[in-house]
C-alpha positions, 0 to 999 in steps of 0.5 A: 456494557453497550451504550443505548446508541450502539448500532447492530449491523446485519452480517450481509452489510458487514460482508459487503463493507469488507468486500468493498474495502478489499476489492480496491487496494487503493482505498482507505478505511476512512473512505469506505466507512464514510461512504457506508456511514460507519466509523473507520475503526468499525470497518477495520475491525470487520476486515480484521475479523473477516481475514481471521475467519478466512485464515488470512493473516498479514505477514509480518515483515521485520522493520527496517528503515523503509517499511517500519514494520508494515504489513499486508498491502503496505509491505507490497508497496514498500517492496515495489518502491524499493525496486523502483528506486534501485531501477531509477539509480541504475537509469541515472547512472546510465544517463550520466555515462552517456552524457560523459561519452557525448561530451568526450566525443563532441570535444574530440571532433573538430569539424 
């Protein structure tokens, strides 16, 4: 049973709202929904329905300490963060080696 305040939106409006959300990966449901004057849960349902109609389904990723079962775009971000942390660790190790080498060679020369 629907309430008397239940609003119906045209399919074109829904499609445009979904497109606005999907076009900008940095945006949130709340931001787009507020801009359009709908609830974020309504927008989330529209996006979910559109993805289902297009045959897209977010790929499930087994939970681990970093991704905690994230799907879709969040899983991509978690993977990039993991890669960047590994790269940062490598750069820090290289920096430490260069510092030790500089100390060693600076102490060896008595000019």
